N, C-alpha and C positions, 0 to 999 in steps of 0.2 A: 497661762491659764488652764486649771482642771479642769474636766469633761464634761463636769455636771455646771457651770455657771454660765451663764448665756447674755454676760455684754464687759468688757471691759471697762476700766473704769479710769478717765481718766485727770486724773492730776493737777491741779489747780497752780499754773506756774506761780513758780514764788518768785517774788520783788526782788528786786534787785536792791543789794546794800545800798541805801544814801548816804552820800557821803556830804555834811550840809560845807556848803561853802565860807561858811563866815561864823566866828565862833560864836557858841551858843548865851558870852556872856553880851554880847554887841545885842543893843532892845533895837526888836522888830525882826531881829537874824534869825529865826528861827517859821515868825508866821513868813518871811520872803526865801528860802528853801520848800515850805510847806507852798505858798503859788509856784513855786516856777514844779517841783512837783509836778501837783495838780493840774497846773497846763502843758506837760509831759504827758499828762493818762488824757486827755482832753487831746491832745491830737493823735493820740493811736488808737482812742473811741474813734478822731470824724473818719479818720485812714479806716480801720476797722470796717467802720458804717459804710460808705465808700467801696466795700471792699465784698461788702454783704451786698449792697443795691444792682453792682456788678453782675455779680452772680443768680441775681434774678434776673435782672434785664433777659441773660444767658436764657435764663429755664423759662420765661414768658417766651422769648421767640422759636424754644425747641419744643414749649405746648403749641405753639401756633403754626408751627409747620405739620406738628403733627398731627394738629386738627383738621390741619386741610390735607390731609395722606387721605384721614381717614373718612372726608365727604369725598375723596375720590374712589377711597375705594364700595362706600355709597353704592355709586354713581351707578361704576360700573359691578355692582350687584342687584338694583335696582333692572340693568337693564338686560344683564343672566335673568332672572326672572320674568322679567315680559319676552323675552327669549323661548324659556323652557312653561310659561306658561298659548305661545303659538304652539311651540310643540306640541302639547299635549291637544289642542285643540283642534292642531291637524291628525293627529294622531285617531282619536273622539273618530272624526269625519273617515279618514281611512280604514277604521273598523267598522263603523258602519257599512261601505262600501262593499268592501269586504264580505261580511253578513250576507247584506242584496245579493253579490254576486256566486254567496253558496244555495242560499236558499232558490237558485232559478233552475 
């Protein structure tokens, strides 16, 4: 890929050559072949959609787990913030006590 390109171009898959199962001279043979090809394409499409749904389910599970972890981190941060606020208040009291002690 050239250094200035920003994406890989993925070509569409080429269609496999359709080998007619019947002679084209038979009435309805082309229609039967077309319907068979359509049914095969629909089956592949169903498989692809099922696979996509499975991937979405995995993604949903991962995002849910990440959300739970983030809530846990937020809880830890809230506890830490409360501890820091308490230490700040203790520091202010100690500073006032020290100021009074040095003023005596």
